[in-house]
C-alpha positions as CSV (number, residue, x, y, z in Angstrom):
1,X,-11.1,-26.4,120.0
2,X,-11.3,-23.3,117.5
3,X,-10.7,-24.4,113.8
4,X,-7.7,-22.6,112.2
5,X,-8.2,-20.8,108.7
6,X,-5.8,-22.0,106.0
7,X,-4.4,-19.5,103.3
8,X,-4.9,-20.4,100.0
9,X,-1.6,-21.6,99.4
10,X,-1.7,-23.9,102.3
11,X,-4.4,-25.7,101.0
12,X,-2.9,-25.8,97.7
13,X,0.2,-27.3,99.2
14,X,-2.2,-29.9,101.1
15,X,-3.6,-30.7,98.0
16,X,0.1,-31.0,96.1
17,X,1.4,-33.0,99.0
18,X,-2.0,-35.6,98.7
19,X,-1.2,-35.9,95.2
20,X,2.3,-36.4,95.4
21,X,1.6,-39.2,97.9
22,X,0.0,-41.2,95.5
23,X,2.6,-43.1,93.4
24,X,0.0,-44.2,90.7
25,X,-0.5,-40.6,90.0
26,X,3.4,-40.0,89.0
27,X,3.4,-43.0,86.3
28,X,-0.2,-42.4,84.7
29,X,-1.6,-43.2,81.3
30,X,-4.4,-41.3,80.1
31,X,-6.6,-41.5,77.1
32,X,-9.0,-38.9,75.8
33,X,-9.7,-36.5,72.7
34,X,-7.9,-34.0,72.2
35,X,-9.1,-30.2,72.2
36,X,-8.3,-26.8,72.7
37,X,-4.4,-27.4,71.6
38,X,-2.4,-24.5,71.6
39,X,1.5,-24.1,70.9
40,X,3.6,-21.4,72.9
41,X,6.4,-19.3,71.3
42,X,9.2,-21.4,73.5
43,X,7.5,-24.9,71.9
44,X,5.4,-25.7,74.9
45,X,2.2,-27.6,73.8
46,X,-0.8,-27.1,76.0
47,X,-4.0,-29.0,75.3
48,X,-7.1,-30.6,77.0
49,X,-7.9,-34.2,77.3
50,X,-11.8,-35.2,77.5
51,X,-14.1,-37.9,77.8
52,X,-17.8,-37.8,77.7
53,X,-18.0,-36.6,81.5
54,X,-14.9,-34.8,82.4
55,X,-11.6,-33.2,81.1
56,X,-8.2,-32.8,82.1
57,X,-5.6,-29.9,81.4
58,X,-1.9,-31.1,79.8
59,X,1.0,-29.7,79.2
60,X,4.0,-31.0,77.1
61,X,7.3,-29.2,77.7
62,X,9.3,-28.3,74.4
63,X,11.8,-30.8,75.5
64,X,9.4,-33.9,75.5
65,X,7.3,-32.2,72.2
66,X,10.7,-32.5,70.0
67,X,10.6,-36.1,70.9
68,X,7.0,-36.6,69.5
69,X,6.8,-37.7,65.8
70,X,3.6,-36.6,64.7
71,X,1.9,-33.1,65.6
72,X,-1.0,-33.4,67.9
73,X,-4.3,-31.9,66.6
74,X,-8.0,-31.2,67.9
75,X,-10.2,-34.2,67.5
76,X,-7.4,-36.7,67.8
77,X,-7.9,-39.6,70.4
78,X,-4.3,-39.8,72.2
79,X,-3.0,-41.8,74.9
80,X,-0.8,-39.4,77.4
81,X,1.7,-40.7,79.4
82,X,2.7,-38.2,82.5
83,X,2.5,-37.7,85.8
84,X,-0.3,-35.3,87.5
85,X,0.8,-32.6,89.6
86,X,-1.0,-29.3,91.0
87,X,-0.5,-26.1,89.2
88,X,-0.2,-23.7,92.2
89,X,-0.7,-20.4,90.6
90,X,-3.9,-21.7,88.8
91,X,-5.0,-23.4,91.7
92,X,-5.8,-26.6,89.6
93,X,-4.1,-30.0,88.6
94,X,-2.7,-30.9,85.4
95,X,-1.2,-33.8,83.6
96,X,2.7,-33.1,82.9
97,X,2.9,-35.3,79.6
98,X,6.3,-36.5,78.5
99,X,5.1,-39.0,75.8
100,X,1.9,-39.1,73.4
101,X,0.7,-41.8,71.4
102,X,-2.0,-42.2,69.2
103,X,-5.1,-44.6,70.5
104,X,-5.0,-47.7,68.2
105,X,-2.2,-46.2,65.7
106,X,1.5,-45.9,65.8
107,X,2.9,-42.5,66.5
108,X,5.5,-43.0,63.4
109,X,2.8,-43.9,61.3
110,X,0.7,-41.2,62.2
111,X,3.6,-38.6,61.5
112,X,4.3,-40.5,58.1
113,X,0.5,-39.9,56.9
114,X,0.6,-36.2,58.1
115,X,3.3,-35.6,56.2
116,X,2.1,-37.1,53.0
117,X,-0.9,-35.0,53.5
118,X,1.1,-31.8,53.8
119,X,3.6,-32.4,51.0
120,X,0.9,-33.5,48.7
121,X,-1.0,-30.1,49.4
122,X,2.0,-28.2,48.3
123,X,2.0,-30.0,45.2
124,X,5.2,-32.1,45.9
125,X,3.6,-35.4,44.2
126,X,1.7,-33.8,41.5
127,X,2.0,-36.2,38.6
128,X,2.6,-33.4,36.3
129,X,6.0,-32.4,37.6
130,X,7.3,-35.9,37.2
131,X,10.4,-36.0,34.9
132,X,10.6,-38.7,31.8
133,X,13.3,-41.3,32.2
134,X,15.9,-41.6,29.7
135,X,15.6,-44.3,27.2
136,X,19.3,-45.5,27.2
137,X,21.1,-43.8,30.2
138,X,25.1,-43.8,29.8
139,X,25.5,-43.4,33.4
140,X,23.5,-44.4,36.3
141,X,23.8,-43.2,40.1
142,X,23.3,-45.6,43.1
143,X,22.2,-43.9,46.3
144,X,22.5,-46.6,49.0
145,X,24.4,-48.4,51.7
146,X,27.9,-49.2,50.3
147,X,27.5,-52.5,52.1
148,X,23.9,-53.5,51.6
149,X,22.3,-56.1,49.0
150,X,20.6,-53.6,47.2
151,X,23.9,-52.2,45.7
152,X,24.8,-55.9,44.7
153,X,21.0,-56.5,43.2
154,X,21.4,-53.4,41.0
155,X,24.9,-54.5,39.8
156,X,23.4,-58.0,39.0
157,X,20.7,-56.7,37.1
158,X,22.6,-54.0,35.2
159,X,25.2,-56.4,34.1
160,X,23.0,-58.8,32.6
161,X,20.5,-56.4,31.1
162,X,22.7,-53.8,29.6
163,X,26.6,-54.1,30.7
164,X,27.6,-51.2,29.0
165,X,26.1,-48.6,31.1
166,X,28.3,-47.2,34.0
167,X,27.0,-47.5,37.7
168,X,28.5,-45.2,39.7
169,X,27.7,-45.3,43.7
170,X,26.9,-42.2,45.8
171,X,26.8,-43.8,49.5
172,X,24.6,-43.2,52.0
173,X,23.4,-44.5,55.7
174,X,20.2,-46.0,55.1
175,X,18.9,-46.9,58.5
176,X,19.3,-44.9,61.9
177,X,18.7,-41.6,63.3
178,X,20.8,-39.5,60.8
179,X,20.2,-41.6,57.9
180,X,17.6,-39.2,56.3
181,X,20.3,-36.5,56.2
182,X,22.9,-38.6,54.5
183,X,20.3,-39.6,52.0
184,X,19.7,-36.0,51.3
185,X,23.4,-35.2,50.8
186,X,24.0,-38.4,48.8
187,X,21.2,-37.5,46.2
188,X,22.8,-33.8,46.0
189,X,26.4,-35.5,45.2
190,X,24.4,-37.9,42.8
191,X,23.3,-34.7,40.8
192,X,27.1,-33.4,40.4
193,X,28.1,-36.8,38.9
194,X,29.7,-36.0,35.3
195,X,27.5,-37.8,32.8
196,X,24.7,-39.0,35.0
197,X,21.6,-39.7,33.5
198,X,19.3,-41.0,36.3
199,X,19.5,-41.6,39.9
200,X,18.4,-45.0,41.8
201,X,17.3,-44.5,45.5
202,X,17.3,-48.2,47.0
203,X,16.9,-50.3,49.7
204,X,16.6,-53.8,50.7
205,X,13.6,-54.7,52.9
206,X,12.9,-53.9,56.8
207,X,10.3,-53.0,59.6
208,X,8.6,-49.9,59.4
209,X,10.8,-48.4,61.5
210,X,13.9,-49.4,59.7
211,X,12.5,-47.6,56.5
212,X,11.9,-44.3,58.7
213,X,14.7,-42.5,57.1
214,X,12.6,-42.8,53.5
215,X,9.8,-41.0,55.1
216,X,11.8,-37.9,56.2
217,X,10.5,-34.6,54.8
218,X,14.3,-33.8,53.8
219,X,14.5,-37.0,51.4
220,X,11.4,-36.1,49.9
221,X,12.7,-32.1,49.1
222,X,16.0,-33.4,47.9
223,X,14.2,-36.0,45.4
224,X,12.1,-32.8,44.0
225,X,15.3,-30.8,43.8
226,X,17.5,-33.1,42.1
227,X,17.8,-32.1,38.4
228,X,18.3,-35.9,37.3
229,X,15.0,-37.9,37.3
230,X,14.7,-40.3,40.6
231,X,14.1,-43.8,40.4
232,X,13.2,-45.4,44.2
233,X,13.2,-49.1,44.8
234,X,12.5,-49.2,48.7
235,X,11.9,-52.3,50.4
236,X,9.0,-54.7,49.7
237,X,6.5,-54.4,46.9
238,X,4.1,-53.6,50.1
239,X,6.1,-50.6,51.5
240,X,5.2,-47.4,50.2
241,X,7.3,-44.0,51.7
242,X,7.6,-40.6,51.3
243,X,10.2,-40.6,49.0
244,X,8.6,-43.3,46.5
245,X,5.7,-40.4,46.6
246,X,8.1,-38.0,45.8
247,X,10.0,-39.9,43.1
248,X,9.6,-39.5,39.4
249,X,9.3,-43.4,39.1
250,X,8.7,-46.3,41.8
251,X,9.5,-49.8,41.8
252,X,9.0,-52.6,44.3
253,X,12.3,-53.7,44.7
254,X,15.7,-52.4,43.8
255,X,16.1,-55.0,41.3
256,X,12.8,-53.7,39.8
257,X,14.3,-50.2,39.9
258,X,17.2,-51.6,38.2
259,X,14.9,-52.9,35.4
260,X,12.9,-49.9,35.0
261,X,16.0,-47.6,34.3
262,X,18.1,-50.0,32.3
263,X,16.5,-51.5,29.6
264,X,17.4,-55.0,28.3
265,X,19.8,-54.6,25.3
266,X,18.4,-57.9,23.9
267,X,14.6,-56.1,24.0
268,X,16.0,-53.1,22.6
269,X,17.7,-54.7,19.8
270,X,14.3,-56.6,19.3
271,X,12.3,-53.4,19.4
272,X,14.8,-51.4,17.4
273,X,14.2,-53.9,14.5
274,X,10.4,-54.1,15.0
275,X,10.7,-50.2,14.8
276,X,12.9,-50.6,11.8
277,X,10.5,-52.9,10.1
278,X,7.6,-50.8,10.8
279,X,9.3,-47.5,9.9
280,X,10.6,-49.2,6.6
281,X,6.7,-49.6,6.2
282,X,5.5,-46.6,7.1
283,X,8.6,-45.2,4.6
284,X,7.2,-47.1,1.8
285,X,3.5,-46.2,2.6
286,X,4.7,-42.5,2.6
287,X,6.7,-43.0,-0.7
288,X,3.9,-44.4,-2.2
289,X,1.6,-41.6,-1.0
290,X,3.9,-39.4,-2.1
291,X,3.9,-41.0,-5.4
292,X,0.8,-41.5,-5.8
293,X,0.1,-37.9,-5.1
294,X,3.0,-36.8,-7.2
295,X,1.3,-38.5,-10.2
296,X,-2.0,-37.4,-9.5
297,X,-0.1,-33.5,-9.2
298,X,1.6,-34.4,-12.7
299,X,-1.3,-35.2,-14.3
300,X,-2.9,-31.9,-13.2
301,X,0.1,-30.1,-14.4
302,X,0.4,-32.1,-17.6
303,X,-3.7,-31.2,-18.1
304,X,-2.7,-27.5,-17.4
305,X,0.3,-27.4,-19.6
306,X,0.8,-24.8,-22.4
307,X,1.6,-27.4,-24.9
308,X,-1.4,-29.6,-23.7
309,X,-3.6,-26.4,-24.1
310,X,-2.4,-25.3,-27.4
311,X,-2.8,-28.9,-28.7
312,X,-6.3,-29.2,-27.2
313,X,-7.1,-25.7,-28.8
314,X,-5.7,-26.8,-32.2
315,X,-7.4,-29.6,-31.8
316,X,-11.0,-27.9,-31.2
317,X,-10.0,-25.4,-33.9
318,X,-9.5,-28.2,-36.3
319,X,-12.9,-29.6,-35.2
320,X,-14.6,-25.8,-35.3
321,X,-12.8,-25.4,-38.7
322,X,-14.4,-28.7,-40.0
323,X,-18.0,-27.9,-38.5
324,X,-17.4,-24.7,-40.1
325,X,-16.3,-26.1,-43.5
326,X,-19.5,-28.4,-43.3
327,X,-21.5,-25.6,-42.2
328,X,-20.5,-23.5,-45.3
329,X,-20.8,-26.5,-47.7
330,X,-24.2,-27.4,-46.5
331,X,-25.4,-23.6,-47.0
332,X,-23.6,-23.2,-50.3
333,X,-25.4,-26.1,-51.5
334,X,-29.0,-24.8,-50.1
335,X,-28.1,-21.5,-51.5
336,X,-26.9,-23.4,-55.0
337,X,-30.1,-25.3,-55.2
338,X,-32.2,-22.3,-54.3
339,X,-30.1,-20.1,-57.0
340,X,-30.6,-23.0,-59.5
341,X,-34.4,-22.7,-58.7
342,X,-34.2,-19.0,-58.6
343,X,-32.3,-19.1,-62.2
344,X,-34.8,-21.4,-63.5
345,X,-37.6,-18.9,-62.5
346,X,-35.5,-16.4,-63.4
347,X,-34.6,-17.6,-67.1
348,X,-38.6,-17.6,-67.4
349,X,-38.4,-14.0,-66.3
350,X,-35.7,-12.8,-68.3
351,X,-36.1,-9.7,-70.2
352,X,-35.6,-11.1,-73.8
353,X,-38.0,-14.0,-72.8
354,X,-40.4,-11.8,-71.8
355,X,-39.6,-8.9,-74.3
356,X,-40.6,-11.7,-77.0
357,X,-43.4,-12.9,-75.3
358,X,-44.8,-9.0,-74.7
359,X,-43.9,-8.0,-78.3
360,X,-45.9,-10.9,-79.7
361,X,-48.4,-10.0,-77.0
362,X,-48.4,-6.2,-78.0
363,X,-48.6,-7.2,-81.7
364,X,-51.6,-9.0,-81.2
365,X,-53.0,-6.2,-78.7
366,X,-51.5,-3.7,-81.4
367,X,-53.6,-5.3,-84.2
368,X,-56.5,-5.9,-81.9
369,X,-56.6,-2.2,-81.0
370,X,-56.0,-1.1,-84.4
371,X,-58.7,-3.2,-85.8
372,X,-61.2,-1.6,-82.7
373,X,-59.7,1.7,-83.4
374,X,-60.8,1.3,-87.2
375,X,-64.2,-0.3,-86.3
376,X,-64.8,2.6,-83.8
377,X,-63.7,5.3,-86.3
378,X,-65.9,3.9,-88.9
379,X,-68.5,3.9,-86.2
380,X,-68.0,7.3,-84.9
381,X,-67.2,8.8,-87.8
382,X,-70.4,10.2,-89.3
383,X,-71.0,11.4,-85.5
384,X,-67.8,12.9,-85.6
385,X,-68.1,14.8,-89.0
386,X,-71.2,16.4,-87.6
387,X,-69.6,17.7,-84.6
388,X,-66.7,18.8,-86.5
389,X,-69.0,21.0,-88.5
390,X,-70.7,22.4,-85.8
391,X,-67.4,23.2,-84.1
392,X,-65.9,24.8,-87.1
393,X,-69.3,26.6,-87.3
394,X,-68.7,27.9,-83.9
395,X,-64.8,28.4,-83.8
396,X,-63.6,31.8,-83.4
397,X,-61.2,31.4,-86.4
398,X,-64.4,31.2,-88.5
399,X,-65.2,34.6,-86.4
400,X,-61.5,35.2,-87.3
401,X,-61.8,34.8,-91.1
402,X,-64.8,37.0,-91.5
403,X,-62.3,40.2,-90.2
404,X,-62.9,39.6,-86.6
405,X,-59.8,39.6,-84.2
406,X,-58.9,38.5,-80.4
407,X,-57.1,40.5,-77.7
408,X,-55.1,39.1,-75.1
409,X,-53.1,40.6,-72.5
410,X,-49.7,39.7,-70.9
411,X,-51.2,36.6,-69.2
412,X,-52.7,35.5,-72.4
413,X,-56.1,35.9,-71.4
414,X,-58.8,37.2,-73.8
415,X,-59.5,40.9,-72.9
416,X,-63.7,41.6,-73.1
417,X,-63.2,45.0,-70.7
418,X,-61.3,47.7,-71.9
419,X,-60.8,48.4,-68.0
420,X,-59.0,45.6,-67.9
421,X,-56.1,47.0,-69.1
422,X,-54.0,49.7,-68.3
423,X,-52.3,52.5,-70.6
424,X,-48.7,51.0,-71.2
425,X,-49.7,47.6,-71.2
426,X,-48.7,45.1,-73.7
427,X,-51.4,43.4,-75.4
428,X,-51.6,40.8,-78.3
429,X,-54.1,40.7,-81.1
430,X,-54.8,37.7,-82.9
431,X,-55.9,38.2,-86.8
432,X,-57.2,35.2,-89.2
433,X,-54.0,35.0,-90.0
434,X,-51.1,36.0,-87.7
435,X,-51.1,38.2,-85.0
436,X,-50.0,42.0,-83.7
437,X,-48.1,42.9,-80.6
438,X,-48.9,46.6,-79.4
439,X,-48.7,48.8,-76.4
440,X,-51.8,50.3,-75.0
441,X,-51.7,54.3,-75.3
442,X,-55.1,55.2,-74.1
443,X,-57.8,53.4,-72.5
444,X,-61.3,54.6,-73.7
445,X,-63.7,52.9,-71.0
446,X,-67.1,51.7,-72.0
447,X,-70.2,54.3,-71.9
């Protein structure tokens, strides 16, 4: 019998029918590592599950993908539920997934962790963006369930600690599928309450699934968009939601959140008393410092005031005057002593004293000179007489007495040569008795 050749489509149909005949392939759980994940524009998710030996193509249609609370990523180990079917156009079999769960980790918990990372990367949890809480709010808005125990706990704490502060409720559903949207709207309404200073977002304890509305992105963004600071008190002390991370302050429980927002009046009074005491002490210290500073400045100003300067200058002038007077008196005394010494010497050197002394000495000297002169004359008299006799013998006057004369020119020089006189010159002739003045009429030179 001749074997028939099948078409590709027929072979694919045979394989599909064989797969469909296996009921275990219609309700299948497959665990593996995600790779090659892509998301189409229509919202369908395509990826591959693989282990160390094989790989399996997977498809999640959009309707099923919308029910997955987290976003699958490459490298995750997931457990996929679905049915194995043959993809005729590609000639391969695929797992058509209707549910995905993280291996060893809850889907909701994974979704929350992914959201925390994404919002933290945006800076939504940045501590620098946190707003300060009012010290003593006038009005507090509580965002919570109208019938929940959290509202009663907040009211009890506020009444005990500060009964004068108003509490306003902005009701919200705090559990269920639509709770996140109602919480976000309640936060928006809270910011419009007149006179409100702070918002309390509170809820009592519950399971992880019960607290999921507070892990919603819309709630976190509504908290950061609120113009009022938001304090959360959600669940128990060990519960930390996305809303807690986005809030300006987190408290462990609703009661603790009320205590954070509303201070105790008694504690405030004690704090005010302590602050008043410290303020009084600081004011006194400041006054004392300012007084000391003022006194120092006053002392400096006084030391630099014109009156004190003039008084100091006057005192310095008196001191200098006294020193000058003392110096002058000392110098005058010294000069007087020097003058007395000089007067003593002067008296001894006065002219009348010296004249008398010199007169006496002169008279004595005169007498000695006269006596010496007489003795000298007496001694030299004979020689003098002899020399006088010789002089008289040689004297021109003797010649003149014998009739001779001497002729002098105008200068008084004795003429000995007629050539020394010119005609018209005046000459004088000395005789023994008297003389003659004459003009030279003619000069007779010597032969």
